[in-house]
C-alpha positions, 0 to 999 in steps of 0.5 A: 515478478519482482526479485525483491523480498516481500513482507507484510506487517501484522497491522497491514494483514489485520486491516486487509482482513477487516476491509475484505470482511466489511466489503469495502475492498475485495481480495482480488482488488488488493492482490491485483494492486500488489501484483501490478506494483511488483511487476510495474510500479510506474503504472499510472493506475497506482499513483506511486509516489514518495511520502516525505517522512522523517521516521521512514525515508523509504516510505511510498504510497500506491492507490488500490485499483478500482476504488476512485483513489479512496484506499491507499497502501503505504509501503517501505521500499528498501533495497532488495525488500518491500514491506507493506505497512498500511492499507486503508481509507484515504482519511486514515492514511492522511492522519498516519502521514501527518505525524510522520 
């Protein structure tokens, strides 16, 4: 497991709950994705990459496992800390990053 501090923004937590309630994602998919990221962020299944963002130079993206790349997690990876910012469908993810 990672020795980094881990935080979840309130928006991330609310979106996560909504996606689980609607049946779009399962808690297991989300937890497994986060666990894999913390253990091995370079795992090819995560499609881990940097997002060019003027507001957050530490912004990164991963794909939620077992979703055909339709759902993404945005995070801010700073030295010693990971903040999970957003989880949602790729279309909304694109809109958020467009104005970054």
